[in-house]
C-alpha positions as CSV (number, residue, x, y, z in Angstrom):
1,X,8.4,14.1,-8.0
2,X,8.0,15.1,-4.4
3,X,8.7,12.3,-2.2
4,X,6.6,11.7,1.0
5,X,9.9,11.5,3.3
6,X,12.2,14.1,1.8
7,X,9.7,16.5,0.2
8,X,12.4,17.2,-2.5
9,X,12.5,16.2,-6.3
10,X,13.2,12.6,-6.8
11,X,14.7,11.6,-10.1
12,X,14.5,8.2,-11.9
13,X,12.3,5.4,-10.8
14,X,9.4,7.2,-9.2
15,X,8.7,10.0,-11.5
16,X,5.4,8.1,-12.7
17,X,4.3,7.6,-9.0
18,X,5.1,11.0,-8.1
19,X,3.2,12.8,-10.7
20,X,0.2,10.6,-10.4
21,X,-3.3,12.0,-9.6
22,X,-3.4,9.3,-6.9
23,X,-0.9,8.1,-4.4
24,X,-1.3,6.3,-1.0
25,X,-0.6,8.5,2.0
26,X,-1.0,6.2,4.8
27,X,-2.6,3.0,6.2
28,X,-4.2,2.6,9.6
29,X,-4.5,-0.9,11.3
30,X,-6.2,-1.9,14.5
31,X,-4.1,-3.9,16.6
32,X,-4.4,-5.7,19.8
33,X,-0.9,-5.6,21.0
34,X,0.4,-2.0,20.5
35,X,3.8,-2.4,21.9
36,X,4.7,-5.5,20.0
37,X,3.4,-4.2,16.7
38,X,5.3,-1.0,17.3
39,X,8.5,-2.9,17.9
40,X,8.1,-5.1,14.8
41,X,7.5,-2.2,12.3
42,X,10.4,-0.3,13.9
43,X,12.7,-3.1,14.2
44,X,11.9,-5.4,11.4
45,X,10.6,-3.0,8.9
46,X,12.6,0.0,9.7
47,X,9.9,2.8,10.4
48,X,10.6,5.2,13.2
49,X,7.9,6.7,15.5
50,X,6.5,9.8,14.4
51,X,4.4,10.3,17.5
52,X,2.5,8.5,20.1
53,X,-0.7,9.5,21.8
54,X,-4.2,8.6,22.6
55,X,-3.9,4.9,22.2
56,X,-2.3,5.4,18.5
57,X,1.1,5.1,17.3
58,X,2.2,6.9,13.9
59,X,5.3,5.5,12.0
60,X,6.9,6.6,9.2
61,X,10.2,8.2,7.8
62,X,11.3,11.5,9.1
63,X,8.1,13.4,10.1
64,X,6.0,11.6,7.6
65,X,3.6,9.1,8.7
66,X,3.2,5.8,6.6
67,X,1.3,3.6,9.0
68,X,-1.0,4.4,12.1
69,X,-1.3,1.6,14.7
70,X,-4.6,2.0,16.4
71,X,-4.8,0.2,19.8
72,X,-7.8,-2.0,20.5
73,X,-6.9,-4.9,23.0
74,X,-10.2,-6.6,22.9
75,X,-10.8,-6.5,19.2
76,X,-11.7,-9.8,17.5
77,X,-8.9,-11.2,15.4
78,X,-9.8,-10.9,11.7
79,X,-10.6,-14.1,9.9
80,X,-8.3,-14.9,6.9
81,X,-11.1,-15.1,4.5
82,X,-12.8,-11.7,5.5
83,X,-12.3,-8.7,3.0
84,X,-9.7,-6.3,4.3
85,X,-6.0,-6.0,4.0
86,X,-3.9,-8.2,1.7
87,X,-0.7,-6.3,2.3
88,X,0.8,-2.9,2.7
89,X,3.5,-2.4,0.3
90,X,6.5,-0.2,1.2
91,X,8.6,1.1,-1.8
92,X,12.2,1.7,-1.3
93,X,14.4,4.1,-3.4
94,X,16.6,1.5,-5.0
95,X,17.8,-2.1,-5.2
96,X,20.6,-1.6,-2.8
97,X,18.1,-0.6,-0.1
98,X,16.2,-3.6,-0.8
99,X,19.4,-5.8,-0.8
100,X,20.4,-4.2,2.5
101,X,17.0,-4.8,4.1
102,X,17.3,-8.7,2.9
103,X,20.7,-8.7,4.8
104,X,18.9,-7.3,7.9
105,X,16.2,-9.9,7.7
106,X,18.9,-12.6,7.6
107,X,21.0,-11.2,10.4
108,X,18.0,-10.9,12.8
109,X,16.0,-14.1,11.8
110,X,13.1,-12.1,10.6
111,X,10.7,-14.7,8.7
112,X,9.7,-14.1,5.2
113,X,6.8,-15.5,3.4
114,X,7.6,-15.0,-0.2
115,X,9.6,-13.0,-2.8
116,X,9.1,-12.5,-6.5
117,X,10.1,-10.6,-9.5
118,X,6.9,-8.9,-11.0
119,X,8.8,-7.4,-14.0
120,X,7.7,-4.2,-13.1
121,X,9.2,-4.6,-9.7
122,X,11.2,-6.7,-7.2
123,X,9.4,-7.7,-4.0
124,X,9.6,-9.6,-0.8
125,X,6.5,-10.6,1.6
126,X,6.3,-11.1,5.2
127,X,3.4,-10.8,7.9
128,X,3.3,-8.8,11.0
129,X,2.9,-10.6,14.3
130,X,-0.9,-10.2,14.0
131,X,-1.1,-11.5,10.4
132,X,-1.2,-8.1,8.6
133,X,0.6,-8.7,5.0
134,X,3.5,-6.5,4.2
135,X,5.5,-6.1,0.8
136,X,8.9,-4.5,0.7
137,X,9.6,-3.8,-2.8
138,X,11.6,-1.7,-5.4
139,X,10.4,-0.7,-8.8
140,X,12.2,-1.0,-12.0
141,X,12.1,2.0,-14.2
142,X,8.7,2.6,-15.8
143,X,10.5,2.7,-19.3
144,X,11.4,-0.9,-18.7
145,X,7.8,-2.2,-18.0
146,X,6.3,-4.4,-20.5
147,X,2.9,-3.5,-21.9
148,X,0.4,-5.7,-23.9
149,X,-1.3,-4.4,-27.0
150,X,-4.3,-2.8,-24.9
151,X,-1.9,-0.9,-22.9
152,X,-2.0,-3.1,-19.8
153,X,1.2,-3.7,-17.9
154,X,2.6,-6.9,-17.8
155,X,3.2,-8.4,-14.4
156,X,4.3,-12.0,-13.4
157,X,5.5,-14.0,-10.6
158,X,9.2,-14.9,-11.6
159,X,12.2,-15.9,-9.3
160,X,13.6,-13.1,-7.4
161,X,17.4,-12.3,-8.0
162,X,18.1,-12.3,-4.4
163,X,21.9,-12.8,-5.0
164,X,21.9,-9.8,-7.0
165,X,19.9,-7.6,-4.6
166,X,22.5,-8.5,-1.9
167,X,25.3,-7.5,-4.1
168,X,23.8,-4.4,-4.8
169,X,23.6,-3.3,-1.0
170,X,26.3,-0.5,-0.3
171,X,25.7,0.0,3.2
172,X,24.2,-1.8,6.4
173,X,20.3,-1.3,6.8
174,X,19.5,1.6,9.2
175,X,15.9,2.1,8.6
176,X,13.5,3.1,5.9
177,X,15.6,5.6,3.8
178,X,14.5,8.9,2.5
179,X,12.3,8.7,-0.5
180,X,10.4,5.6,0.8
181,X,6.8,5.5,0.6
182,X,3.7,3.5,0.8
183,X,3.6,2.5,-3.1
184,X,0.5,0.5,-3.0
185,X,-2.1,-1.3,-0.7
186,X,-3.5,-4.8,-2.0
187,X,-6.9,-5.5,-0.7
188,X,-8.9,-8.7,-0.1
189,X,-12.2,-8.3,-1.8
190,X,-15.3,-10.4,-2.5
191,X,-15.9,-9.7,-6.1
192,X,-13.6,-8.4,-8.9
193,X,-16.5,-6.9,-11.1
194,X,-17.6,-4.9,-8.1
195,X,-14.1,-3.9,-7.3
196,X,-13.7,-2.6,-10.9
197,X,-17.1,-0.6,-10.8
198,X,-16.1,1.0,-7.5
199,X,-12.5,1.8,-7.9
200,X,-12.2,2.5,-11.6
201,X,-15.9,3.3,-12.3
202,X,-16.4,5.6,-9.2
203,X,-13.0,6.6,-7.8
204,X,-11.5,6.9,-11.3
205,X,-8.5,4.5,-11.1
206,X,-7.4,2.8,-14.4
207,X,-7.3,-1.1,-14.5
208,X,-3.5,-1.6,-15.2
209,X,-3.6,-5.4,-15.2
210,X,-6.0,-8.4,-15.1
211,X,-4.7,-11.4,-13.3
212,X,-6.2,-14.8,-12.4
213,X,-8.3,-13.8,-9.2
214,X,-6.7,-10.2,-8.9
215,X,-7.2,-6.8,-10.5
216,X,-4.5,-4.2,-10.3
217,X,-5.5,-0.4,-10.4
218,X,-3.2,2.4,-11.0
219,X,-3.5,6.2,-11.7
220,X,-1.1,8.3,-13.8
221,X,0.5,5.2,-15.6
222,X,1.9,3.7,-12.2
223,X,1.5,0.0,-12.2
224,X,-0.8,0.0,-9.3
225,X,-1.5,2.0,-6.1
226,X,-4.3,-0.3,-5.4
227,X,-5.1,-4.1,-6.2
228,X,-7.8,-6.2,-4.9
229,X,-8.0,-10.1,-5.1
230,X,-10.4,-12.9,-4.2
231,X,-7.7,-15.5,-3.6
232,X,-8.8,-16.2,0.0
233,X,-12.0,-14.0,0.0
234,X,-14.1,-14.9,-2.8
235,X,-17.7,-14.1,-1.8
236,X,-16.7,-12.2,1.3
237,X,-19.5,-10.1,3.1
238,X,-19.3,-6.7,4.2
239,X,-17.0,-6.6,6.9
240,X,-18.2,-6.4,10.7
241,X,-16.8,-3.8,13.1
242,X,-14.6,-4.7,16.1
243,X,-12.0,-6.6,14.2
244,X,-8.1,-6.3,13.8
245,X,-6.6,-5.5,10.7
246,X,-7.2,-2.7,8.2
247,X,-9.3,0.4,9.5
248,X,-8.6,2.8,6.7
249,X,-6.6,3.6,3.6
250,X,-5.6,7.3,3.1
251,X,-5.2,8.6,-0.3
252,X,-4.0,11.8,-1.6
253,X,-5.6,13.1,-4.8
254,X,-5.2,16.0,-7.1
255,X,-8.0,18.5,-7.1
256,X,-9.8,17.6,-10.3
257,X,-9.6,13.9,-9.6
258,X,-10.9,14.4,-6.0
259,X,-13.7,16.5,-7.4
260,X,-14.7,14.3,-10.0
261,X,-14.7,11.1,-7.7
262,X,-16.9,13.0,-5.3
263,X,-19.3,13.9,-8.0
264,X,-19.5,10.2,-9.3
265,X,-20.0,8.6,-5.9
266,X,-22.9,11.2,-5.2
267,X,-24.4,10.3,-8.5
268,X,-24.3,6.7,-7.7
269,X,-26.0,7.0,-4.4
270,X,-22.7,6.0,-2.3
271,X,-22.7,7.1,1.2
272,X,-20.1,10.0,1.7
273,X,-18.7,11.7,4.7
274,X,-17.1,15.1,3.8
275,X,-15.0,17.0,6.1
276,X,-13.9,20.3,4.1
277,X,-12.0,19.1,1.2
278,X,-11.6,15.6,2.6
279,X,-13.9,12.8,1.5
280,X,-14.4,9.4,3.4
281,X,-15.9,6.7,1.4
282,X,-16.4,2.9,1.9
283,X,-16.0,0.2,-0.6
284,X,-18.5,-2.5,-1.4
285,X,-17.0,-4.5,1.5
286,X,-16.9,-1.7,4.2
287,X,-13.2,-1.0,3.7
288,X,-12.9,2.7,4.5
289,X,-10.9,5.2,2.4
290,X,-9.9,8.7,3.2
291,X,-9.4,11.0,0.2
292,X,-7.9,14.4,0.7
293,X,-6.2,16.8,-1.7
294,X,-2.6,16.3,-2.5
295,X,-0.5,19.3,-0.8
296,X,1.4,21.4,-3.2
297,X,4.3,20.1,-4.5
């Protein structure tokens, strides 16, 4: 595959993700305290500042942006039960990287909110200072993923092998390593049926796993590039402007996938903004998605 950070072929774990017709490019957040959030994502998460201008900071690895922080000091703090972001999930290249990051959190007293072995991946959770959820994870090889008879991926919440991850660390954490990317984005939505109609029916994602209160949506066989849950947001209304939190999810799509999504959205009467080859659309709760063509790999 072509990795977002290095632009070079990446063997092993990420072949399915790298060859998928959709992948996450970047996430944009509206934040009240730009300096504090920039420090957090740099020092705690390991992103580097790619650029800073016009009230926005772009963070990522190398010269590739994973996260955009948009400054709005007077924004209304998002309510926990609103639709929007559940977490942004940063995918690391290997278990040793996740182990090194875990040691980094222990050394610097970085508070975690959870951890789990999901069978397809090993994941650790935390929140940024303004309550935006974050996942740091590493995939298991796709060949090891369990599948049900209908082809859906088996995902569970089991105890994370913390000790094994720490033992796998080969060097101290020094920031997000080459080969990292935003592996998936998990959303808070108001209704799972409407989520499936929009993300699967119109955008063309596959339903990879149905979980109590959640739907995991993948493309190209990956366990999920997007997910939606109603654990905190069942029945949520369309989002209102002027709040902190998720502003936009950027997706890269291959040409055929993007063209087909455009046609389906038009036929369904979904409001679109088209800028050349880029397509901007909002889901049923007003979450904005920016779809643009995947660069040549």
